[in-house]
C-alpha positions in Angstrom: -5.7 -6.3 4.1 -7.3 -6.1 7.1 -5.3 -3.7 9.3 -4.8 -5.8 12.3 -3.1 -8.4 10.5 -0.9 -5.9 8.7 -0.1 -4.3 11.8 1.2 -7.2 13.4 3.2 -7.9 10.5 5.1 -4.6 10.1 6.1 -5.3 14.0 8.1 -8.0 12.9 9.9 -6.2 9.9 13.5 -4.6 10.3 13.6 -1.6 9.3 15.0 -1.9 5.9 12.5 -4.1 5.1 10.0 -2.0 7.4 10.9 1.2 4.4 11.5 -1.2 1.1 7.8 -2.0 2.6 5.8 1.8 2.9 7.7 1.8 -0.6 5.9 -0.7 -2.0 2.3 0.0 -1.1 2.7 3.9 -1.7 3.3 2.7 -5.0 0.3 0.5 -5.1 -1.7 3.2 -3.2 -0.9 5.5 -6.4 -1.8 3.1 -8.5 -4.9 2.5 -7.1 -5.9 5.9 -7.1 -4.9 6.7 -10.4 -7.3 3.9 -11.5 -9.8 4.8 -10.0 -9.6 8.3 -11.1 -9.4 7.0 -14.8 -12.5 4.7 -14.2 -14.9 7.3 -13.1 -13.5 10.0 -15.8 -14.4 7.3 -18.2 -17.6 5.9 -16.9 
């Protein structure tokens, strides 16, 4: 997702939603990092 869109979306969220979204994004980022590590090891 382009950062400008994300930023505009982010500004419109309430604080509670923002925290929840941040947790989801960081969890997703961790999964992506783990998968990329795993794929680079297996290749």
